[in-house]
N, C-alpha and C positions, 0 to 999 in steps of 0.2 A: 504493499499499499504506500502510496505517495503522501507524506507527511510534513507539514509547515509548521514550524514553530515560529511564533512571532515574540520577540524580546529574547534577548541573550545574556540577561541576569542569571541569577542562582537557580531559581525555579524553572525557567526556559531552558537553562542548560541541563538540567536534571531530567525534563522532560525530553529532551533530544537524544540524549545519551540512552535514556530507557527504550525510546522507538529504535535507536540503532540496534540495541542488542537485541531487539525483537524482530530485527531483520528488514525493517522497514527502509524505504527511500526516503530520507531525511533532508530537509533543507531548513535553515535558519534564517530570519529576516530581521533586521536591527535598525532602528534610525539613527543610532548614534554612529559618529564618524568612525572610520576604521582606525584612523591615528589614536583614538581613545580607547580602542580594544584590540591592544596588540597580544595580550595574555589570552584573551577569550578566542581569538584568531588562531593562537598556536594549539590552544586545546582543542578546537574543531578540527584541524589540520590533523593531529594526531588521531582523533577517532575517525576520520574519512566522512567527515560531515560537511556538506557544501552550506554555502552561507553567502550573505550579502551584507554589506553595513552602509549607513550614508543615506538609507532612504528604502523604500519598498518599490520593486519592480514587478511587472505582470509575472514573472517567476513564481513569485511566492502563492498565486491563487491559482497554480496548476497542482493541485492537491486533491485528495480524497478525503482528508481531513486536516482541519487547521487547528492548532492547540494554541491558545494565548496564554502568555505569562500574565500572572497578578500584575495589577497596575496598568496593562494597555488597556486604553478606555475605550468604551462601544463606539466613540468617534473615529477610532484609528481607521485608516483606509481600508486595511487588509480586512479588518473585521467587518466593515460596511459592505465592501464588495462579496465578502464571503455571503453575508444575508441574503443580499440581491441576487447571487448564482445559486443560493440554495445549498452551498457547500457545508458540511458539518463542521461547528466550530464549539469547541470545548475548551476549559481550562486544564491548567497542570494538575489540579485537585482532581478532578473527574478523571482524568488519563491515569494517574497514579492508582485510584480507589478501582479501576478496572482489571488491574494486575494484582491487587492484593487480597489475600484471603483473611488477613489478621483481623481482630476485634479491635474496633476503632471507637474512642470516645472522641467527639468533635465538640469543640468550645468556640462559641464567639459571642459578640457584644459590642457595644460601641467603648467601653472602658472595663478592664478586670479580666479580659480573657487570657492575657499574658501569666497574670498571677492564678489564677484558677488553672490553667495548663501545667504550670509548674507544681501546683499544689496536688492536683489528682494524681501526676507521675510520682509524685513524693510519697504519697499515701500507698498507692499500690505496691511501689518498690519496698516499703518500710513493711507491709505484710508480707513481703517476700514473693510477690508476682514479678513478672520479667515485663519492664513497662518502659517504653521510650516518648519524651516530648519532642513533638516535631511539628511539621507545617511552618506557619507564619512566625514560630517562636523560633525557627533554626534551619533544620534541616529539611527541605523539601520532601514530599512524600515519595516522590518518583525516585528519589536517592535511597529509599529504604528498599524498593523492589530488588529483589534478588539479594538483598544485604541484610535481611532480617529472619530470625526464626519466625516459623507460624504461630508459636505459642506466646508471643511477645505482644502485649496491649499497645496499640499505638493511642496516644493522647495528642489530638491534633487541634493547635490554634488554627481556626479558620477565619478569614477577614472577608469582609464584604466582597472584596475584589475576586476573591478565589471563588466565593458562594455566587457571584453574579454569572459565571460562566459554568456553572455545574448543571446537569440535565437530568442525573438520576442518583446522584449523591445520598447515601443512606447510611448513616454511622448507627453503631449498635446501640449507643447511648448519645444524645446531644443535649448541649447545654446553651441555652439563649439567656444571658443575664441582664441586657438592658438594651436599650434601642434611643438615643439621643441623636439630633442630626449632627451629621459628620460625613466628609467626602462628597459632600453635595456636588462639587464642581464635577466630579467622576461620573456620579450616578445621574446628575441631572435635576434630581428632585428628590426631597424626603421620602416620597411615596417609593419612589424606585429602590431607593436605600433600603427600605423596610422590607421590600419584596425580597431584595438579595438576602437579606438576613434570614429571612423566614425560609428560606431554600435548605437550612440547615436540618430541619425536619420535615420539609414537606413530602418527601419519598419514604419515611420509615413507615414500618408497619405495626400492627398489634404487639410484635414480640419484642420491640424497641422502645427504649425509654426516653421521653422528652422532659428535661428539666427546664422550668421556665421561673421567672420572677414575678410572682403575684403583685408586686408593688409596682411593676412597671406597666405602662398602658399598652405595650406590644404583646403582653402575654395572652390576652383574650384571643388576639388575630392570629398569633402562630399556633395557639391549641386548636383554631378552627380549620387550620390548613393542613392538620397531621392526623394521620392514622395510628401514631405510637401512643405509648401509655405515657399519660401527662401526670407529672408531680411537680408541686409548686415549693418554692422556698419564699419565706417572707419574714419580716420584722415587726410587721403592721398586725397581721392576724393569723389565727390557726389554719392550718391548709394541711391536704393529705400531701405529705413530702418532708419538709423542715421548715420549722418556724422557732421564733424567739418569744419565751414566756417568762417575764421578769429578766433574769440574768442568765437563763440556762438556754441552750439549744435543744428543742424537742422533736424526734423523728416519728413521723407517722407513715410507715411505708407498708405496713401489712394490712391487717384488716381496717376498716375505716376508723375506727376508735383506738386501736391498740397503739398505744404510745411507747416510746422508748426515750429515757434522759442521755443524750450524748454526752455533754460538757458545758462548763460553765463559758458564757462568753468572753470572760476575762484571762481564760486558759489559751484562747488562740494566740500562736506565737507571733502574729502582726497586728498593728494597731488599725483602727477606723472602722465605721460603720460598713464600708463597701467589702472590708475583708470578712465581715460576717458573713455576706451574702456569697461572697466567694467560697468561704468554708462550707456554708450548707450546700451549696451546688456540688462542691468535689465530695464532700460525705455522700451525698446522694447517689453520684456516679460511682463511688465506690460500693456502696451497698448494692447497686444493681448488679456489680460484679463479683458480689458474695463476699466482700471484705467484712470482717468482724468489727463493731463498734470500738471495742478495745484497741485495735489497730490504728482505726480513723483518729480516735481520740489523741492518741500517742503521736500520731503523726501531725495532726493540727498543731499540737502544743510546741513541737520541735522545728515547724517549717520557721525558716528565717526571713523568707520573702525572696523578691528578684530585684535584679540590678535595675535602677532606674524608676523605681516604683515604691515611692515613699521609703528609699533607702537611707537609712541613718548613716552619716559620714563620720563625724566628730563632735564634740563638746570643746568650746572655746570660750572661755572666761564665762562659763555658765549657760551660754546661749548652745542651743543643740542645733545642727545642720543637717536637712534633709534634702536626698536628690529624688526630685519626681519628674525628670525630664520626659519621662511616658506621657505625662499629662498634656495631650496635644489638641484637646479642646475643653470647653467650658464645663462640662460634665465632669471630666476627671478632675479638674482643679476644684469643683465644688466638693468632692469626695475628700480630697486631700485638705482643704481647708476646714472641713468639719472633723476632722481626725485628732485633733490636739486640744488640751485644755489649759494651753500655756497662749500667751499673745504671740502673734506671728509677724515677723518681717518678711514680706511676701515678693518674690522676684518674679515678675511674669512678664510675658511678651514673646514676640516671634512673628510668625507669619498668621494672620487671621484667617478664619473660614465662616465668613458671616457671622462673627462673635456678637452675641448678645449679653452683655456684661451685667444687665439688671438682674439675670438669674444668680447672680452673686451678690447682690447688695445685701441681704441679710446677713449673710455669714462674714462680709467682709466687715460690716458694721460692729457685729459683736465679737469676732475673733482675731482682726487684723490690726497691728499696730502700726505698720508702716508699709509702704509699696515702694518697690524699685521697677521701673518701667523700661523695658529693653525692645530692640528689634523693630519691624516695620509697624507693630501694633502698640508702640510706645506714646505715640501721642494720643490715640484712641483712649488707652487705659488711663494715661494720667489726667485727661480732660474729664473722664466719667467719674473718677473720686477724689480729685484735687481739692475740692471745696469740702469734704468730709474727713479726708484722712492726709497724712504727711505721705506726699508723693514725690520721687524724685526720678528725673529722667537721666539716662546713661545712652553712652555710646557703644558700649562693648559689655560682654559678659564679665570680663576681668573687672572692669570699674563695678560692675553692678554687686558684685561679691565684695569688693574692698567696702562699697558704700552702705552694703546690708550690715556688713561687721561693724561699721561705725555706728549705724541707727541701732542694733541690737541691743536690749538691756540682758543682764545675767540670766532672767527666767524666761526669755524669749525663745522663739524656734524659728531658724532662718529657713525658709520653705522655697526652694526653687521647684515651683510647679506652673509653667509657662501659659497654660491654657491656649497654646497656639502651637502651629506647626513649627518646624525647626528650619525651614529651608530658606529662610532669608539669611542665615547666618553658619548654617551646618549642613551636611549631608543628609543627617539623620537624627532622631533622639538619641540614639546611642552615641554618636559621637559628640552631640550636645551635653549630655550626662558627664561623659567622662571627662570634657573639659572642666565642667563644672567641678567635680570631684577634685581635679587636679589644682583647680584654683583656690579651693577651700583648704586643701592639704598644704598650701604654700602661706596661708594666713599666718 
Protein backbone atom coordinates (compact mmCIF):
# COMPACT_ATOMS: atom_id res chain seq x y z
CA UNK A 1 0.00 0.00 0.00
CA UNK A 2 1.17 3.55 -0.74
CA UNK A 3 1.24 5.62 2.44
CA UNK A 4 1.98 9.32 2.83
CA UNK A 5 2.87 10.72 6.25
CA UNK A 6 2.35 14.47 6.75
CA UNK A 7 4.84 15.92 9.21
CA UNK A 8 8.32 14.69 10.07
CA UNK A 9 8.37 15.35 13.80
CA UNK A 10 8.57 12.58 16.39
CA UNK A 11 5.11 11.08 15.86
CA UNK A 12 5.21 11.32 12.08
CA UNK A 13 8.60 9.64 11.93
CA UNK A 14 7.39 6.84 14.22
CA UNK A 15 4.37 6.30 11.95
CA UNK A 16 6.59 6.26 8.86
CA UNK A 17 8.99 3.74 10.35
CA UNK A 18 6.08 1.49 11.37
CA UNK A 19 4.65 1.64 7.87
CA UNK A 20 8.04 0.82 6.38
CA UNK A 21 8.46 -2.16 8.74
CA UNK A 22 5.10 -3.41 7.55
CA UNK A 23 6.33 -3.39 3.96
CA UNK A 24 4.44 -0.38 2.65
CA UNK A 25 5.61 2.18 0.09
CA UNK A 26 6.13 5.21 2.38
CA UNK A 27 6.51 8.89 1.52
CA UNK A 28 7.02 11.68 4.08
CA UNK A 29 6.08 15.29 3.31
CA UNK A 30 6.92 18.27 5.51
CA UNK A 31 6.68 22.02 5.02
CA UNK A 32 9.84 22.82 6.97
CA UNK A 33 12.92 23.74 4.88
CA UNK A 34 15.35 20.94 4.14
CA UNK A 35 18.16 22.98 5.70
CA UNK A 36 16.36 22.75 9.03
CA UNK A 37 15.90 18.98 8.79
CA UNK A 38 19.38 17.57 8.20
CA UNK A 39 19.21 14.95 10.96
CA UNK A 40 15.69 13.89 9.95
CA UNK A 41 16.73 13.51 6.32
CA UNK A 42 19.68 11.34 7.38
CA UNK A 43 17.28 9.17 9.40
CA UNK A 44 14.87 8.78 6.48
CA UNK A 45 17.70 8.00 4.06
CA UNK A 46 18.98 5.29 6.39
CA UNK A 47 15.52 3.74 6.54
CA UNK A 48 14.98 3.94 2.79
CA UNK A 49 11.95 6.22 3.14
CA UNK A 50 11.25 8.77 0.40
CA UNK A 51 10.54 12.37 1.41
CA UNK A 52 10.10 16.01 0.48
CA UNK A 53 10.77 19.13 2.54
CA UNK A 54 10.00 22.79 1.98
CA UNK A 55 6.38 22.27 0.94
CA UNK A 56 3.91 19.71 -0.34
CA UNK A 57 3.81 18.54 -3.97
CA UNK A 58 1.27 16.42 -5.80
CA UNK A 59 3.30 13.32 -4.99
CA UNK A 60 2.01 13.51 -1.41
CA UNK A 61 -1.48 12.75 -2.72
CA UNK A 62 -0.43 9.67 -4.68
CA UNK A 63 -1.38 7.45 -1.76
CA UNK A 64 -3.94 4.90 -0.65
CA UNK A 65 -3.67 6.13 2.95
CA UNK A 66 -2.52 9.44 4.42
CA UNK A 67 -1.37 9.66 8.03
CA UNK A 68 -1.33 13.12 9.63
CA UNK A 69 1.04 13.90 12.46
CA UNK A 70 -0.50 15.60 15.51
CA UNK A 71 -0.57 19.34 15.03
CA UNK A 72 -0.99 19.23 11.25
CA UNK A 73 -4.17 21.33 11.08
CA UNK A 74 -7.33 20.55 9.10
CA UNK A 75 -6.44 23.47 6.82
CA UNK A 76 -3.23 21.75 5.65
CA UNK A 77 -3.27 21.51 1.85
CA UNK A 78 -2.68 17.74 1.83
CA UNK A 79 -5.44 17.10 4.36
CA UNK A 80 -7.79 19.34 2.41
CA UNK A 81 -7.02 17.64 -0.92
CA UNK A 82 -7.34 14.19 0.65
CA UNK A 83 -10.85 15.04 1.81
CA UNK A 84 -11.77 16.30 -1.64
CA UNK A 85 -10.42 13.15 -3.32
CA UNK A 86 -11.90 10.76 -0.77
CA UNK A 87 -8.49 9.38 0.23
CA UNK A 88 -8.51 7.74 3.65
CA UNK A 89 -6.86 10.04 6.21
CA UNK A 90 -6.07 9.08 9.79
CA UNK A 91 -3.71 10.21 12.52
CA UNK A 92 -0.67 8.57 14.06
CA UNK A 93 -2.70 7.44 17.10
CA UNK A 94 -5.22 5.62 14.91
CA UNK A 95 -2.44 4.07 12.80
CA UNK A 96 -0.58 2.76 15.85
CA UNK A 97 -3.66 1.26 17.47
CA UNK A 98 -4.42 -0.72 14.32
CA UNK A 99 -1.22 -2.65 15.08
CA UNK A 100 -1.42 -2.95 18.88
CA UNK A 101 -3.15 -5.66 20.89
CA UNK A 102 -2.23 -4.25 24.31
CA UNK A 103 -4.67 -3.03 26.92
CA UNK A 104 -4.84 0.76 26.54
CA UNK A 105 -5.84 3.36 29.11
CA UNK A 106 -6.32 6.66 27.26
CA UNK A 107 -6.43 10.00 29.03
CA UNK A 108 -7.38 13.42 27.72
CA UNK A 109 -8.62 16.76 28.99
CA UNK A 110 -7.72 20.38 28.55
CA UNK A 111 -5.76 20.19 31.80
CA UNK A 112 -4.40 17.42 33.99
CA UNK A 113 -3.87 14.73 31.37
CA UNK A 114 -0.09 14.48 31.72
CA UNK A 115 -0.20 14.21 35.51
CA UNK A 116 -3.03 11.68 35.38
CA UNK A 117 -1.18 9.63 32.75
CA UNK A 118 1.98 9.52 34.84
CA UNK A 119 -0.02 8.84 38.00
CA UNK A 120 -1.98 5.95 36.45
CA UNK A 121 1.20 4.32 35.19
CA UNK A 122 2.76 4.84 38.63
CA UNK A 123 -0.16 3.07 40.32
CA UNK A 124 -0.03 0.14 37.92
CA UNK A 125 3.72 -0.32 38.29
CA UNK A 126 3.44 -0.02 42.09
CA UNK A 127 0.91 -2.85 41.97
CA UNK A 128 3.37 -5.04 40.07
CA UNK A 129 1.81 -4.60 36.64
CA UNK A 130 3.83 -3.92 33.51
CA UNK A 131 2.86 -0.45 32.32
CA UNK A 132 4.30 2.30 30.14
CA UNK A 133 3.26 5.96 29.88
CA UNK A 134 3.23 6.99 26.23
CA UNK A 135 1.51 9.08 23.58
CA UNK A 136 1.48 12.84 23.97
CA UNK A 137 3.51 12.48 27.18
CA UNK A 138 6.59 11.25 25.28
CA UNK A 139 6.87 8.08 23.20
CA UNK A 140 4.50 7.88 20.21
CA UNK A 141 2.39 4.74 20.21
CA UNK A 142 3.70 3.85 16.76
CA UNK A 143 7.17 3.51 18.29
CA UNK A 144 5.83 0.91 20.74
CA UNK A 145 4.59 -1.43 18.02
CA UNK A 146 6.98 -4.41 17.75
CA UNK A 147 8.85 -3.07 20.79
CA UNK A 148 6.53 -3.86 23.69
CA UNK A 149 5.38 -7.07 25.40
CA UNK A 150 1.77 -8.02 24.75
CA UNK A 151 0.93 -7.97 28.48
CA UNK A 152 2.23 -4.41 29.04
CA UNK A 153 -0.53 -1.89 29.70
CA UNK A 154 -0.19 1.28 27.64
CA UNK A 155 -1.25 4.42 29.52
CA UNK A 156 -1.61 6.96 26.74
CA UNK A 157 -1.97 10.70 27.04
CA UNK A 158 -3.95 11.74 23.97
CA UNK A 159 -4.43 15.30 22.78
CA UNK A 160 -7.27 16.85 20.82
CA UNK A 161 -4.94 16.90 17.81
CA UNK A 162 -4.50 13.13 18.01
CA UNK A 163 -8.17 12.46 18.63
CA UNK A 164 -9.25 14.76 15.79
CA UNK A 165 -7.84 12.32 13.22
CA UNK A 166 -9.00 9.11 14.92
CA UNK A 167 -11.82 7.17 13.30
CA UNK A 168 -12.21 3.96 15.32
CA UNK A 169 -9.95 4.45 18.35
CA UNK A 170 -11.46 2.49 21.27
CA UNK A 171 -9.30 2.19 24.40
CA UNK A 172 -10.19 -0.28 27.12
CA UNK A 173 -10.40 2.56 29.65
CA UNK A 174 -10.86 6.22 28.73
CA UNK A 175 -10.60 9.27 30.97
CA UNK A 176 -11.95 12.70 30.01
CA UNK A 177 -10.92 15.05 32.80
CA UNK A 178 -12.34 18.39 31.64
CA UNK A 179 -12.89 20.60 28.61
CA UNK A 180 -12.34 24.35 28.53
CA UNK A 181 -11.56 26.53 25.49
CA UNK A 182 -8.12 25.74 24.06
CA UNK A 183 -6.45 25.19 20.68
CA UNK A 184 -9.26 27.10 19.01
CA UNK A 185 -6.99 28.30 16.20
CA UNK A 186 -6.36 24.68 15.21
CA UNK A 187 -9.91 23.37 15.62
CA UNK A 188 -11.75 26.43 14.36
CA UNK A 189 -14.34 26.56 17.12
CA UNK A 190 -14.95 25.39 20.67
CA UNK A 191 -17.62 23.00 19.40
CA UNK A 192 -15.13 21.27 17.10
CA UNK A 193 -12.60 21.09 19.94
CA UNK A 194 -15.22 19.42 22.16
CA UNK A 195 -16.16 16.99 19.41
CA UNK A 196 -12.50 15.97 19.06
CA UNK A 197 -12.20 15.35 22.80
CA UNK A 198 -15.36 13.22 22.83
CA UNK A 199 -13.73 10.88 20.31
CA UNK A 200 -11.81 9.32 23.18
CA UNK A 201 -14.93 7.37 24.15
CA UNK A 202 -17.14 7.53 21.06
CA UNK A 203 -16.20 4.05 19.81
CA UNK A 204 -15.95 2.24 23.13
CA UNK A 205 -18.27 -0.68 23.82
CA UNK A 206 -20.18 -1.95 26.89
CA UNK A 207 -17.16 -3.87 28.19
CA UNK A 208 -15.01 -0.73 28.18
CA UNK A 209 -14.90 1.85 30.98
CA UNK A 210 -15.42 5.59 30.50
CA UNK A 211 -14.37 7.90 33.36
CA UNK A 212 -15.86 11.40 33.25
CA UNK A 213 -15.83 14.47 35.48
CA UNK A 214 -19.34 15.07 36.81
CA UNK A 215 -18.32 18.61 37.79
CA UNK A 216 -17.44 19.52 34.18
CA UNK A 217 -20.02 20.61 31.63
CA UNK A 218 -18.63 18.21 29.03
CA UNK A 219 -19.51 15.06 30.98
CA UNK A 220 -23.15 14.77 29.93
CA UNK A 221 -22.32 15.15 26.25
CA UNK A 222 -19.53 12.60 26.39
CA UNK A 223 -21.75 10.13 28.25
CA UNK A 224 -24.35 10.53 25.52
CA UNK A 225 -22.00 9.57 22.67
CA UNK A 226 -20.46 6.43 24.20
CA UNK A 227 -21.63 2.88 24.72
CA UNK A 228 -18.97 2.33 27.37
CA UNK A 229 -19.70 1.82 31.06
CA UNK A 230 -19.62 5.31 32.58
CA UNK A 231 -18.10 6.12 35.96
CA UNK A 232 -17.94 9.64 37.37
CA UNK A 233 -15.54 11.62 39.54
CA UNK A 234 -16.68 14.58 41.65
CA UNK A 235 -15.74 16.73 44.60
CA UNK A 236 -19.23 18.26 44.73
CA UNK A 237 -21.68 15.36 44.70
CA UNK A 238 -21.89 11.64 45.34
CA UNK A 239 -21.53 9.64 42.14
CA UNK A 240 -21.20 6.10 40.87
CA UNK A 241 -17.43 6.10 40.58
CA UNK A 242 -15.34 8.23 42.96
CA UNK A 243 -16.24 11.28 45.01
CA UNK A 244 -15.15 13.34 48.00
CA UNK A 245 -17.08 13.30 51.24
CA UNK A 246 -15.58 15.58 53.86
CA UNK A 247 -11.83 14.93 53.63
CA UNK A 248 -12.16 11.40 52.26
CA UNK A 249 -12.19 9.88 48.78
CA UNK A 250 -14.97 7.33 48.48
CA UNK A 251 -15.23 4.72 45.74
CA UNK A 252 -18.58 3.40 44.58
CA UNK A 253 -17.71 0.96 41.80
CA UNK A 254 -19.60 -2.21 42.66
CA UNK A 255 -23.27 -2.19 43.45
CA UNK A 256 -24.92 1.23 43.26
CA UNK A 257 -24.76 1.76 47.03
CA UNK A 258 -21.65 -0.22 47.94
CA UNK A 259 -19.01 2.21 49.17
CA UNK A 260 -15.31 1.81 49.89
CA UNK A 261 -13.09 4.32 51.67
CA UNK A 262 -9.99 4.85 49.54
CA UNK A 263 -8.00 7.46 51.47
CA UNK A 264 -7.97 10.92 53.00
CA UNK A 265 -7.56 13.76 50.50
CA UNK A 266 -4.68 15.20 52.51
CA UNK A 267 -2.69 11.99 51.95
CA UNK A 268 -2.42 12.56 48.19
CA UNK A 269 1.24 13.21 47.39
CA UNK A 270 0.71 16.29 45.17
CA UNK A 271 -1.18 19.47 46.15
CA UNK A 272 -4.21 21.17 44.65
CA UNK A 273 -7.88 20.46 44.04
CA UNK A 274 -7.11 19.53 40.43
CA UNK A 275 -4.91 16.71 41.69
CA UNK A 276 -7.83 15.36 43.70
CA UNK A 277 -9.68 14.96 40.39
CA UNK A 278 -6.58 13.43 38.81
CA UNK A 279 -6.15 11.01 41.70
CA UNK A 280 -9.79 9.87 41.57
CA UNK A 281 -9.62 9.31 37.82
CA UNK A 282 -6.39 7.34 38.07
CA UNK A 283 -7.83 5.30 40.94
CA UNK A 284 -10.90 4.33 38.93
CA UNK A 285 -8.75 3.37 35.94
CA UNK A 286 -6.64 1.16 38.19
CA UNK A 287 -9.73 -0.44 39.72
CA UNK A 288 -11.04 -1.17 36.22
CA UNK A 289 -7.82 -3.15 35.74
CA UNK A 290 -8.36 -4.98 39.07
CA UNK A 291 -5.75 -3.19 41.16
CA UNK A 292 -6.36 -3.37 44.92
CA UNK A 293 -7.30 -0.26 46.90
CA UNK A 294 -4.26 -0.79 49.13
CA UNK A 295 -1.89 -0.50 46.16
CA UNK A 296 -3.78 2.51 44.78
CA UNK A 297 -3.64 4.26 48.16
CA UNK A 298 0.10 3.68 48.60
CA UNK A 299 0.87 4.86 45.06
CA UNK A 300 -1.23 8.02 45.37
CA UNK A 301 0.61 8.87 48.57
CA UNK A 302 4.08 8.29 47.09
CA UNK A 303 3.54 10.06 43.75
CA UNK A 304 5.80 13.11 43.55
CA UNK A 305 4.25 14.82 40.53
CA UNK A 306 5.37 15.61 36.99
CA UNK A 307 7.96 18.08 35.77
CA UNK A 308 6.54 21.52 34.88
CA UNK A 309 3.21 20.82 36.67
CA UNK A 310 3.18 22.63 40.02
CA UNK A 311 6.74 21.41 40.45
CA UNK A 312 8.39 22.56 43.66
CA UNK A 313 11.83 24.04 42.92
CA UNK A 314 13.28 25.52 46.10
CA UNK A 315 12.69 27.72 49.13
CA UNK A 316 14.61 31.01 49.26
CA UNK A 317 14.33 33.45 52.16
CA UNK A 318 11.13 31.71 53.22
CA UNK A 319 9.40 31.96 49.81
CA UNK A 320 8.60 28.73 47.96
CA UNK A 321 9.16 28.63 44.17
CA UNK A 322 6.98 26.49 41.88
CA UNK A 323 7.30 25.76 38.15
CA UNK A 324 3.93 25.32 36.45
CA UNK A 325 5.07 26.02 32.88
CA UNK A 326 2.56 23.48 31.56
CA UNK A 327 -0.23 25.94 32.49
CA UNK A 328 -0.71 27.11 28.91
CA UNK A 329 -4.31 28.30 29.31
CA UNK A 330 -6.60 30.10 31.74
CA UNK A 331 -8.10 26.97 33.24
CA UNK A 332 -4.71 25.48 34.10
CA UNK A 333 -3.70 28.73 35.81
CA UNK A 334 -6.99 28.70 37.73
CA UNK A 335 -6.10 25.33 39.24
CA UNK A 336 -2.61 26.52 40.13
CA UNK A 337 -3.82 29.74 41.76
CA UNK A 338 -6.29 27.75 43.86
CA UNK A 339 -3.69 25.27 45.11
CA UNK A 340 -1.95 27.28 47.84
CA UNK A 341 -2.93 28.73 51.20
CA UNK A 342 -0.10 31.29 51.11
CA UNK A 343 0.01 34.62 49.20
CA UNK A 344 1.22 34.23 45.62
CA UNK A 345 3.64 36.28 43.54
CA UNK A 346 2.39 35.20 40.15
CA UNK A 347 4.54 35.24 36.99
CA UNK A 348 2.16 35.13 34.02
CA UNK A 349 2.21 35.74 30.29
CA UNK A 350 3.30 34.40 26.94
CA UNK A 351 1.25 34.00 23.78
CA UNK A 352 -2.48 34.26 24.41
CA UNK A 353 -5.23 32.16 22.86
CA UNK A 354 -8.26 34.43 23.21
CA UNK A 355 -7.66 34.50 26.97
CA UNK A 356 -10.52 35.65 29.20
CA UNK A 357 -8.79 36.92 32.33
CA UNK A 358 -12.10 37.71 34.05
CA UNK A 359 -12.29 33.99 34.88
CA UNK A 360 -9.38 34.47 37.30
CA UNK A 361 -10.56 37.69 38.97
CA UNK A 362 -11.90 36.10 42.15
CA UNK A 363 -8.82 33.96 42.72
CA UNK A 364 -6.45 36.83 42.00
CA UNK A 365 -8.36 39.07 44.40
CA UNK A 366 -8.04 36.62 47.28
CA UNK A 367 -4.85 34.66 46.62
CA UNK A 368 -2.39 36.86 44.70
CA UNK A 369 0.03 39.31 46.31
CA UNK A 370 1.63 40.66 43.10
CA UNK A 371 1.79 39.89 39.37
CA UNK A 372 4.84 39.90 37.12
CA UNK A 373 3.74 40.21 33.48
CA UNK A 374 5.80 38.79 30.59
CA UNK A 375 5.62 38.02 26.88
CA UNK A 376 3.11 39.04 24.24
CA UNK A 377 0.29 39.11 26.79
CA UNK A 378 2.16 41.34 29.26
CA UNK A 379 0.15 44.46 28.40
CA UNK A 380 -3.19 42.61 28.52
CA UNK A 381 -2.42 41.08 31.92
CA UNK A 382 -1.04 44.34 33.32
CA UNK A 383 -4.01 46.38 32.10
CA UNK A 384 -6.51 43.86 33.47
CA UNK A 385 -5.23 43.87 37.06
CA UNK A 386 -3.03 46.94 37.53
CA UNK A 387 -5.77 48.91 39.30
CA UNK A 388 -6.30 46.21 41.95
CA UNK A 389 -2.93 44.46 42.34
CA UNK A 390 0.75 45.33 42.31
CA UNK A 391 1.68 44.58 38.66
CA UNK A 392 5.09 44.84 37.02
CA UNK A 393 5.85 44.41 33.30
CA UNK A 394 9.22 42.89 32.40
CA UNK A 395 10.96 42.05 29.13
CA UNK A 396 12.40 38.61 29.82
CA UNK A 397 11.96 35.55 32.01
CA UNK A 398 15.27 36.34 33.69
CA UNK A 399 13.97 39.76 34.68
CA UNK A 400 10.67 38.21 35.77
CA UNK A 401 12.38 35.81 38.18
CA UNK A 402 14.54 38.53 39.70
CA UNK A 403 11.53 40.86 40.04
CA UNK A 404 9.40 38.15 41.66
CA UNK A 405 12.20 37.45 44.13
CA UNK A 406 12.26 41.14 45.09
CA UNK A 407 8.47 41.23 45.50
CA UNK A 408 8.14 38.01 47.52
CA UNK A 409 7.69 38.09 51.29
CA UNK A 410 9.02 35.20 53.41
CA UNK A 411 5.63 33.42 53.53
CA UNK A 412 4.82 33.84 49.82
CA UNK A 413 4.71 31.37 46.95
CA UNK A 414 6.43 32.45 43.73
CA UNK A 415 4.33 30.73 41.09
CA UNK A 416 5.29 30.52 37.42
CA UNK A 417 1.94 29.58 35.89
CA UNK A 418 1.83 31.49 32.60
CA UNK A 419 -1.82 30.93 31.51
CA UNK A 420 -0.42 31.31 27.97
CA UNK A 421 1.38 29.36 25.29
CA UNK A 422 5.18 29.48 25.22
CA UNK A 423 5.75 30.18 21.53
CA UNK A 424 6.50 33.89 21.80
CA UNK A 425 9.74 33.26 23.67
CA UNK A 426 10.36 29.48 23.69
CA UNK A 427 9.91 26.41 21.49
CA UNK A 428 7.64 24.66 23.99
CA UNK A 429 6.53 24.68 27.63
CA UNK A 430 9.28 22.20 28.58
CA UNK A 431 12.01 24.57 27.39
CA UNK A 432 10.26 27.44 29.17
CA UNK A 433 10.01 25.50 32.42
CA UNK A 434 13.62 24.38 32.27
CA UNK A 435 14.72 27.98 31.79
CA UNK A 436 12.66 29.05 34.79
CA UNK A 437 14.19 26.35 36.99
CA UNK A 438 17.70 27.32 35.93
CA UNK A 439 17.03 30.99 36.71
CA UNK A 440 15.53 30.20 40.11
CA UNK A 441 18.51 27.99 40.90
CA UNK A 442 20.84 30.93 40.26
CA UNK A 443 19.08 33.32 42.67
